[in-house]
N, C-alpha and C positions, 0 to 999 in steps of 0.2 A: 696478619691483616686479611688474607684471603678467607680465613675461617669466619671472620666477622661480617662477611658480606650479607648473609640473610638477616642478621640483626640490624645492620645499617639500613637495609631496604625497609624492614618493618618499622623502624624509627621514623622514616620519611612518610610512610603510608598511613600510619596510625592516626595522626591528628586530623586528617582531611576527610570530608564527606564525599564519598564516591557516588557519582550520578549515573553513569552509563558506561558501557564497554562494547567493544567490537572484536570479533575473532576472525582471523584469516588463516585458512588451511591451504598449504601449497606443497607440491612435491614434483618429482621427476624421475626419469629412468634414462640412463646413459649407456648405450651399447656401442662397442668399438671393434674395429679390426686393425691390427698392426702387422705389417709385413715382417718385422723383426723387432727384437728388444732394443729400445733406444739406449744410448750411452748414459743418459740421465733423464729425469722427468717422468719415470714410470716405475712401478714396483716390479720385482723379479717375476718372470713368468707371464708377463702381460702381452706377449706377442701372440698372434693369432686372433681368433674370435673371442671376445671377452665382454662380460657385463661389468663395465668399469665401475658402475655404482648406481645406486638409487638413493633418494632422500625424501624425507617427510619433514615439513616445517610448520610449526604452529606459532602464530603471532597474536598476542592478546594486547589490546589497547584499552586502558582504563582511564576514564575522564572524571574531572571534577567540575566545579563551577567556573573554572578558568580555561577549560578545554582539555585536550589530550594531555595527560599528566604522567602516566606510567605505561611503559611498553615492556612486555615480557616475550622473549623469543626462545624457542627450543627447536633445534634441528638435529635429527638423527640420520646418519648416513650408513648405508650398507654397501661396502666396496668389495672388489675382487670376487666377482660371481657370488655376492651375498655372503662370503665367508667372514668378512670383518665388519663388525658393528662399532661405530664411534659417534660420540657427540661432536657435531661440527661447531655450530655456534649455540651457546646457551647463556643467556644473560638477562638481567633486569636493567631497565633504563628509566631514570627520572628526567623528565623533560621540563626545562625551564620555560619562562615566558617567551613565546614565539620562537622557541628553539635556540635562543641566543646562548644559553648555558645548559648543558646536559651532562648527566652523570651516568655512566654505564659500569656495571659490576658483573663479572662472570667471564665467560669464554667467548672471545671475539676475534675478528680479523684485525691484525695490528695495522694502525693507520700510518703506514710507512710508504712513501712514494705513491706509485700507481695503485697499490693495494688499498689505499684510503678510499677509493671510489670504483675500483675495477677488480672483480673477482673472476678469473678465467678458469676456475676449477673444472667447469663443465664444457670447456672448449678444447679443440685440438691444438690450436696455437695459443701458447700461454705466456704470461709474464715471467720474469727472470728469477723469482725468489728461490727456486729449487737449486740454483747455483750461486746466487749472489747474497742470500740472506740466511739460509739455513733454518728459517722458521717462518710461519705464516699466521697460525692461530696461537693464542696464548690465553691464560687465565689471569685476570688482574682487574685493575680499576682504570677507567678512562674518563677524562674530563674533556668535553669538546663542545663546539658551537661556532657562532659567527657574529661578526660585527660589520654591518653593511656588506661589502664585497669580500671582506677578509674572513677566512675561517681558520680554526685552530684545533689542535688535538694534543693532549698530554696523557701519557699512559705509563703506568708502572705495573709490571707483570712478572711471572715466574721465570720466563726465559726457557720454557720447556716445549719442545717440538710436539706437534699434535698427537702423534701415536703414543706419547707418554703423558698426555694431558691428565691432570688429576687435581683435586682440590688441595692435596698436600704438595708442598714445595719441597722437592727432594734435596736441594742443596742450599736453600735459603738465599741464593744470590738473585738479585732483582735485575730486570731488564727495563731500562728507562728509555722513553721515546717521546719526541716532540715533533710536531709538524705545523707549519704556518703556510696557508694557501691563499690564493687570490682567484675568485670566481668571476668571470666576465661572460658576456652573452655568447661568444663563440670560442672561448678558450678558458682554460684554467691552468694555474701554475702552483707549484708547491716546493717547499724546502723542508727536508726531514733530517732528523739526527737521532741515532740509536746508539746506546752505550750499555754494555753489560754482558753477563755470561749467558750463552745459548747452548743448551744441550739438545743435540740432534741425533735421533736414532732411527729415523724413518727413511726407507729406501727410495721414497719419492724424491728425496733430496740427494744431491750429488755426493756430498761428503758427510758421513756420520761421525760426529765428534762432539766434544765438550770444549768450547773455546770462548775466549773473551773477545767480543766484537765491538768495533767502533765503525759507524757508517754515517756518511753525509751524502744525501741524495737530492738531486733536482729532478722534478717530474713536470711534464706538460701535456696537455690535451688540446689539440687545435682542430676545430671543425671548419674545414673548407669544402663544403658540400660540392661534389659527392665524395670528397676525401675526408677521412677521420684519422688523424695522426696522434699517436701517443708515444712519448719519449721519456726515458729515465736514465740519468747519469749517476753513477755511484763511485765513491772513493772511500777508503778507510783502512782499517787494520784488523787482522785476525791473529791474536796472540802476539802482537807486535809486528807481524809481517804486513807489508803494504799490499792492498788489493784494490782493484778498480774494474769498472765495466760499464757497458751501455746496452740498452735495448730500444729498438724502434719497432712499433707496431703500426701498420698502415692498412686501413680498410677502404675499399672503393665500392660505392653502390652502383651496380650495373643497371638495376631496375628495382621495382618495389620489393621483390622477393629474392633477388640475387645480389650477392656481394663477393668481391675478391678480398682475400686476407693475406697478409704477409708479415714476416718478422725478420729482423736482422739483430743479432746480439753477439757480444763478445764479453768474456770474463777472464781476468788474469789474476792469479795468485801463484801458488807453487806450480799449478797447472794452467794451461791456456785452453779455454773452451769457446768455440765459435759455433753459431747456428744460423742457418738460412732456411726459412719456411715459406711456402706458397700454398694458399688454400682457396677453397670455394665453399660458400654457404648458400643453401637454398631453403627458404621457409615454406613448408608444406602446410596443407590444411590441418585443422584440429590440433594445433600447437606442436606439430612435429617439425623438427629441423634436421636437415641432412647436410653433413659436412664431409669434405675430403681435403687431404693435405699431403704435400710432399716436403719432407724435412731432410736437411743435410747437416749432420753434426760432426764436429771435429774436436777430439780430445788429444792435445799435443800432436802426435803424428798418426793418430788412429782416426780414420774416417768411417762414417756410418751414414747410410741412406735409408729412410723409413717412409713408407707409404701408409697412410691411415685413412680409415673411413669411420664415420660416426652417424648413428641415428639416435636423436635425442627427443624426448617428449616431456613436457611439463604441464602442470595445471595450477590454478589458483581459484579458491572458492571462499566466499564470505559465509560464515556460519551464523 
């Protein structure tokens, strides 16, 4: 099915008369300092001063007589002091009428829990997929959209962690995922279910393995200005073993350019992992962002304390 994606996209595009298009180019650079190697959530040797990564993203929107119809996205990341190149998100999307039904084919962030609307890849304080899910990006097919305040997503993909991402499916086992969400003016809620084989070999993730996973998750985002709260509760099984966990992210706006950031998380399987993080974000001129954070991680009886700094810059330009 994955190999048929280009043919399927061409089948949708061919019958329609294209009228106009728009191109957006964006990118960024992420420099960090870590006082020492974290117990999880970072690749080996990332302590000290490090160019965590840079990226370049191009987004092409093609329209027909009914409006925006096709969206093509390609993003290339250069990580670990530019030593590693990888495709981050690369997909084509067919947009239905008013966005009610959309079809996405390619490599995308899995719409599971907070990941469905929050990507913390370029932040110091991150969501919990590195310990709770074992996967973030995958290659597959996704159907998603909304009806009034209710949104939905259905995905079938390879179940292959991002460092092994390829158009070829190495084990032919599929990863199935469904999410149902409710969007309101100052909150959003979601219920997600994941089932299938996940192959993880990336050291960004806590455990490298090939395991059969089942996950049920509830996520929420609550906007109580100046507070912004995000929560995810997980339960499920890895190869028949019960696992569970929770993460709470809380941001507080001090002023227009200043915000406090925090995280509380726990994960329990054969190991117990706990994390507490406190951070500060300052928005500088010319699209620069400065962040600092202090994190305390605990893996069973091993404790670790990590101080981190980040200088981040991004841009976006219409071509």
